[in-house]
C-alpha positions as CSV (number, residue, x, y, z in Angstrom):
1,M,-126.3,168.2,11.6
2,I,-125.8,171.8,12.8
3,I,-128.5,171.5,15.4
4,D,-127.1,168.2,16.7
5,R,-123.6,169.7,16.9
6,V,-124.9,172.7,18.7
7,K,-126.9,170.6,21.2
8,K,-123.9,168.4,21.9
9,L,-121.5,171.3,22.3
10,I,-123.9,172.9,24.8
11,L,-125.0,169.8,26.7
12,S,-122.1,167.4,26.4
13,P,-119.1,169.5,25.4
14,A,-116.3,167.0,26.4
15,E,-117.9,164.3,24.1
16,A,-118.5,166.9,21.3
17,W,-114.8,167.9,21.4
18,K,-113.7,164.3,21.0
19,E,-115.8,163.9,17.9
20,I,-114.7,167.2,16.5
21,A,-111.0,166.3,17.0
22,A,-111.4,163.1,15.1
23,E,-113.3,164.6,12.2
24,E,-111.6,165.4,8.9
25,S,-112.9,168.8,7.6
26,S,-111.5,171.6,5.7
27,I,-111.3,175.2,6.9
28,K,-113.6,176.1,4.0
29,S,-116.3,173.6,5.1
30,L,-116.1,174.7,8.7
31,F,-117.2,178.2,7.6
32,L,-119.5,177.3,4.7
33,K,-121.3,174.5,6.6
34,Y,-121.4,175.8,10.1
35,A,-120.0,179.2,11.0
36,I,-121.9,181.2,8.3
37,F,-125.2,179.8,9.5
38,L,-124.6,180.6,13.2
39,A,-123.3,184.1,12.3
40,L,-126.7,184.7,10.7
41,I,-128.4,184.5,14.1
42,P,-127.1,187.8,15.5
43,A,-127.2,189.5,12.1
44,L,-130.9,188.6,11.4
45,S,-131.7,189.3,15.1
46,M,-130.2,192.8,14.6
47,I,-132.5,193.5,11.6
48,V,-135.6,192.5,13.5
49,G,-134.5,194.2,16.7
50,F,-133.5,197.5,15.3
51,G,-135.7,197.6,12.3
52,V,-139.0,196.2,13.7
53,V,-138.9,196.1,17.5
54,G,-136.9,199.3,17.9
55,L,-134.1,200.6,20.0
56,R,-134.7,202.8,23.0
57,I,-132.7,206.1,22.6
58,G,-133.5,208.6,25.3
59,P,-137.2,208.7,26.2
60,A,-138.5,207.1,22.9
61,Y,-138.1,204.0,20.7
62,Y,-136.4,204.5,17.4
63,H,-137.0,202.1,14.5
64,M,-134.1,202.0,12.1
65,P,-134.9,202.2,8.4
66,I,-134.7,198.7,7.0
67,N,-131.9,199.6,4.6
68,T,-129.8,200.8,7.5
69,A,-130.7,197.7,9.6
70,L,-129.6,195.5,6.7
71,Y,-126.4,197.4,6.2
72,S,-125.6,197.2,10.0
73,A,-126.4,193.5,10.1
74,L,-124.2,192.8,7.0
75,V,-121.2,194.6,8.6
76,S,-121.7,192.7,11.8
77,F,-122.0,189.4,10.0
78,V,-118.8,189.9,8.1
79,V,-116.9,191.2,11.1
80,Y,-118.0,188.3,13.3
81,L,-116.8,185.8,10.7
82,L,-113.6,187.7,10.2
83,G,-113.1,187.6,14.0
84,V,-113.6,183.8,14.2
85,F,-111.2,183.3,11.2
86,S,-108.5,185.5,12.8
87,A,-108.9,183.8,16.2
88,G,-108.0,180.5,14.5
89,F,-104.7,181.9,13.3
90,I,-104.1,183.4,16.7
91,F,-104.7,180.1,18.5
92,D,-102.4,178.3,16.1
93,F,-99.7,181.0,16.5
94,I,-99.8,181.2,20.3
95,G,-99.9,177.4,20.6
96,Q,-96.3,177.1,19.7
97,Y,-95.3,178.8,22.9
98,F,-97.3,176.3,25.0
99,S,-96.1,173.0,23.4
100,A,-99.3,172.7,21.3
101,E,-99.5,170.7,18.1
102,S,-99.1,173.1,15.2
103,N,-102.3,172.4,13.2
104,L,-104.2,175.3,11.7
105,K,-107.2,173.1,10.9
106,Q,-107.6,172.1,14.5
107,A,-107.1,175.7,15.6
108,M,-109.8,176.8,13.2
109,K,-112.1,174.0,14.6
110,L,-111.5,175.3,18.1
111,S,-112.2,178.9,17.1
112,V,-115.4,178.1,15.1
113,Y,-117.0,175.6,17.5
114,S,-116.1,177.4,20.7
115,S,-117.8,180.6,19.3
116,T,-121.1,178.7,19.1
117,P,-122.6,180.1,22.4
118,F,-121.5,183.6,21.3
119,F,-123.5,183.4,18.1
120,L,-126.5,181.7,19.8
121,A,-126.6,184.5,22.4
122,G,-127.1,187.0,19.4
123,I,-130.7,186.0,19.4
124,F,-131.3,188.4,22.2
125,S,-130.7,191.3,19.8
126,I,-134.3,190.6,18.6
127,I,-135.4,192.7,21.7
128,P,-132.6,195.3,22.0
129,S,-133.6,196.1,25.6
130,M,-132.8,192.4,26.5
131,S,-129.5,192.3,24.7
132,F,-127.7,192.2,28.1
133,L,-128.7,188.5,28.2
134,S,-126.1,187.9,25.5
135,I,-123.7,187.6,28.4
136,I,-124.7,183.9,28.2
137,G,-122.3,183.8,25.3
138,L,-119.5,183.7,27.8
139,Y,-120.1,179.9,27.8
140,S,-117.8,180.1,24.8
141,V,-114.8,180.6,27.2
142,Y,-115.7,177.3,28.9
143,L,-116.0,175.5,25.6
144,L,-112.6,177.0,24.6
145,Y,-111.0,175.7,27.8
146,L,-112.4,172.2,27.2
147,G,-111.5,172.2,23.5
148,I,-107.8,173.2,23.9
149,P,-106.5,169.9,25.1
150,A,-108.7,167.9,22.8
151,L,-107.8,169.8,19.6
152,L,-104.4,171.3,20.1
153,K,-103.0,168.7,22.5
154,V,-101.7,171.3,24.9
155,P,-100.0,169.6,27.9
156,E,-102.3,169.6,31.0
157,D,-100.0,171.9,33.0
158,K,-100.2,174.5,30.3
159,I,-103.9,174.5,29.5
160,M,-104.8,177.3,31.9
161,P,-101.9,179.6,30.9
162,F,-102.7,179.0,27.3
163,T,-106.4,179.6,27.8
164,V,-105.7,182.9,29.6
165,T,-103.3,184.0,26.9
166,V,-105.8,183.2,24.0
167,I,-108.6,184.9,25.9
168,M,-106.4,188.0,26.3
169,A,-105.6,187.9,22.6
170,A,-109.3,187.4,21.8
171,I,-110.2,190.4,24.0
172,I,-107.7,192.6,22.1
173,L,-109.1,191.3,18.7
174,G,-112.6,191.9,20.0
175,F,-111.9,195.5,20.9
176,L,-110.4,196.1,17.4
177,L,-113.3,194.4,15.6
178,S,-116.0,196.0,17.9
179,G,-114.5,199.4,16.9
180,V,-115.3,198.5,13.3
181,V,-118.8,197.3,14.2
182,N,-119.5,200.4,16.3
183,R,-118.2,202.7,13.5
184,F,-119.9,201.0,10.6
185,A,-122.8,199.0,12.1
186,Y,-124.0,201.0,15.1
187,G,-122.8,204.4,13.8
188,P,-125.6,204.6,11.2
189,I,-128.2,204.1,13.9
190,Y,-127.1,207.1,15.9
191,L,-126.4,209.1,12.7
192,D,-129.9,208.4,11.5
193,R,-131.3,209.3,14.9
194,L,-129.5,212.7,14.9
195,T,-130.9,213.5,11.5
196,Y,-134.3,212.0,12.2
């Protein structure tokens, strides 16, 4: 089911959003049956990329000790899920100012499913020197734009302002959460390197 949903979101997003809007699912099942599995992609890729392939720091490649790679991946995994969960509340809160239907479940669906490309792009962490390709995850913005009217019933004339507003809020949230990831996930990499 996850693979079919991912394929449809990537290849036929408008159709996927119609199906998602009509589905009855709890917030718990959104995370336990979908988001957790996708959030494993960047986390496991980080373990392989930093612990096995290696990270170029200066003139040499550095292979993170496996326990440090596991710790960094775990922190990233938790922070990514926390970000998606928080974004659902943000979407629901901001929606009231754009005549959106107040529905936390639909806002959570929007947050979880629109983050699909972001999580998929985490696969590029397997080869840290190619992690710049994770920019493909910006397809999430397009999915978000298509999902807003389908799930939150924002009037057509307010879709673009709402999209811009939630993207700005997501960027702020992203900066806050990336600070946590940098401190607790990537920090050990550089600390290990300095004491290596």
